[in-house]
N, C-alpha and C positions, 0 to 999 in steps of 0.2 A: 535621525540616525538611531539604529537599534543595537545596543551594546551587547557584546558577547561576554557573559558572566563566567562561563565555564567551558573548557574544551578538554576532551578526553579521547584518546585513541582506544577503541574497543577491540579491534582485531586488525589484521592486515588490510590496509586501505579503507577501514571503516572508522568513522569518527562520530562523536556525540558533542553537541553544543547546547548549552542553556542560553537563551537569548531574551533580553528584556524587551517585551512587547505586550504591555498591559491590555491594550484594546483587543488584541487577538486572543490573549489568555482569558479575557472576560467572556468572549463570545463563542469560542471553539467547542467542538464536541468530537469524540472519537470517530475516526473515519475521514475527517477533513484534512486538507493540506494547506500549505502556504507556498508562496513564491518569493525567493530572495534574490537580491541583486547587490553585488558588492560595491559597485561604483558606477559612474556615468557610462562607462564603456563596457561594463560587465554584462554577461549573459544572464537571462532570467532562468533561475533554477527552481523547479517544483520539488518540494520535499514534503513527505507525510509528517503530520504532527505525531511525535512519539509519546509525548506526555505534556502536561500543562499544570501550572500552579496558579490558580486564580488570585489567591491572596498575595503571592509574591510578584504576580504579573509577568511570569516567565513561560516560555515555550521551549520544549526540548525537541531538537531535531537530530536525526541520524542520517548520515550520507556516506556513500562509497565513492572513492575517486575513480572515475571512468573516462575522464577527458581533461582538457586544459582548464576549464572553468572550475570543476570540482577539485582539481589539483591545486589551483590557486586558493580555493576556499580552505583546503586542508592546512595551508600555511598561516591562516589567521589564528590569533591566540586570544585568550581572555584579555579584555580591555579594548580590543578592536571592535569595529562596528560595521553593520550592513547599512547601505544607503537606503534600501527598500526591504520591507518584510511584510508582504501583503497577504492578508487572510482574515478569517478562515475562508477557504474556497472549497467548492464541491459540496456534496450532500453528506450529512452525518450518517453513520451506520444505523440501519433500521433496528438493529438489536439494542442500541443504546438510546431508545426513546422511552421516556418514563411512562407515556400514555399506553405503551404496549407491554409494560413490564410484567404484568400477570401472565400474559400469553407467552412471553419469552421464558419465564420461569418453568413453563411446562415442556420446553424443548430440551432434548439431549444434544448439546452443541459440541462439535469438535472443530477446533481451529488447526489448520495446517499451514505453517509458515516456513518459507525457505529463504535462506540468506538474509538480505536486508529486509525481507518481508516480516521479520520479527518485529521491527520498529512499529509498523501500523497495527499489528495484532496486539501488542502490549497494552495500549490505552483502552482498547475494547474489552479485553479480558479483565483489566483492572476495574473498569467501570462496572462490568457485570458482577465482579466479586464484591464490590462495595454495595451493590444492590441485591445481594443474596442469590445470584444466579450461578449455578454450577457449570463448570466448563472443563473440557479436556483439550489440552494443547499438545500438538505434535510439532516439535521444533527441530528443523533439520538444516544441515549444511554439508558442504563437500567433505570437510574434515574438522577436527576439534579446534584447530587454530582459527577458524572462521566463525566459531560460535561466539555469541555475545548475549548479554542480558539473561543468562540462564538462571541466575539466582533470583533476579527480579521477577521473571516469569513464573518461577516455581512458587513464589510467595502469593501470587494472585490466582493461579490456575488451581482448580480442584484436583485434577490429575495432569501430570506433566511428563511427557515422553520426549527424550532427546535421541535423535538418530543422525548418523553420519554416513555418507556414501561409502567411505573407505573403512568404516568400522573402527575408527580411531577413538571414538567415544560413543557410549550408549548403544542403541540398536544399530546393527550393521545393515544399512539399507536406506532407501529414501522415504519420504513422507508417505507415498502411496503404499509402499511395502509395509510400513509400520501400521497404517490404517487397516490394511487387509489382515495383518496379524492380529490386531485388536478385535476385528469383526470375527475372525476365525476362532478367537478365544471366547466369544460369546457376548462381547460388548455391542450395544446397539446405539445408533445415532439417527436423529431425524432432521438434523441441520448441520451443514458444514460451511465453514468460511475458509477459503484458501487464498493466501497472499504470498507472492514471491515472483520469481522469474516467469515470464509468460509461458514458456514451455512447461514449467512445473505445474502451473495452474491448468494448462490444457490436459495433462495426463491425470491430474487429480480429478478433473471433471469427467473424464472418460471412465474412471473407476467408480466415482460416486453415482454416475448415471446407471451403471450396472448394478450397484448396490441400492439403488432407489433412494438416495439421500439428496434432497434439495441442496444446492450449493451456490454460495455467493462468492464472487471473486472481486478483487480490487484491481482495476485496470490502470496500469501506470505507463501508458505509451508516452512518446515524446510530447511535451506540452511547451508552449511558448508564452501565450498571453494569459491563459487561465480563464478566459471568458468565452471560449468557443469561436472567436473570430478568425483565428489563424488556420483552423482545420487540421492542426497537427495530430490531435488526439481522436480523430474520427474513427469509429469502428461500427461494425454491424452486429446488432443484437436481435436475434430472431430475423424478422424481415424489415427492421427499421434501422436507420442511421442514427447513431448516438454520438455524443461528444463527452469523453470521460471527465473533462474538467468541469462541466456544468450539469450533465445528467448523472454523473457518477461521483466518485470513481467506482462505486460498487454496482455490480450487475449480476443477473442470473447467469451463472457460469455455464449452464447447459444450453443457453441460447447464444452465447458469444461465439463468433466465427474467429477462432484463434489463428487459423492458418492465414486468413486474410489480414488479421491484425499484425501478425509477425512479419508477413511480407511487406506490409505497408510501413511498418516501423523501420525496416531496413532501407526501404526505398526513400523514405523521408530524409535520410541523412545526407543525401547529395542534392545539389542544385538541380541537376537534370531530373532526378527522381521526383523532386517536389513539383517541378514544372509539368511532368507527365501526370502526376496525381491530380493537379489542378485541372488539366485538360480532360482527363477521363472521368473525373467525378463531378464536374460542372458545378451546378448550384449547391450541391450537397457537400462541396469541399469545405465550406465555412459553416459554422454552426450558429453564429449570431447569439441569440438568447438560449440556444440549445434545444429549442422546440421547433423553430421555423423550418429547419432542415430535416427534422426527424421523419416526416412522412413523405418526403419527395422521392 
């Protein structure tokens, strides 16, 4: 059992938990995720690692209530436990690899996070800050009431810009509009990381392609088993089939087929849709190791 040490409501329907999971804390790196299960009958819920404390053996997770399982999860409190807390899963962020640190320091990096995408951006920016890498962070949400971790992000980012769609706080506009305004003001970037709703990442990538800024996105489609066997997180990157849980979650945003991914995500939510996907995708519906289906 994995004990919840702290629970906090960050914003409307957005919650933070610190969970005692020493094995995960010992091994994880920014960019990876975990899968939690509340009890024997509970759904498996994939969540990005928001922060970790190796000495204390804790993992920080942030989640938004979007359905019955996350609604149940929001009712848990400090002292309660998860039955399963599996991780770290997925590949770490390439920016947070010590062997590439000198090359990373040469990059002019901008992070664009929307909504709950703030949670996976924070550990990357924190790691980079601790290793002497400068970063610009554009943090956006629909309105000021949905913003969270702004103080924490401001402490680790070299430059921190907050924007809201309705103009209730910070720059009046979305992340794309803020990025364009910074570029128009003379700022230059040669690497972008965009994490947030799929539609947000799609439009960021359309803009950064025009601006000739290489862009990495973190794909968070529906995941079930976290090993590539279920096929839920299947997506097309370039001309290859990939599985976000084992090949990602980070991919070259300019190669991701966002329209296909969004259509597939909606289709996977129904039993009939899942059956049709299995029928039309054939052998590539399941990922296995994440490589065996990649070139089919």
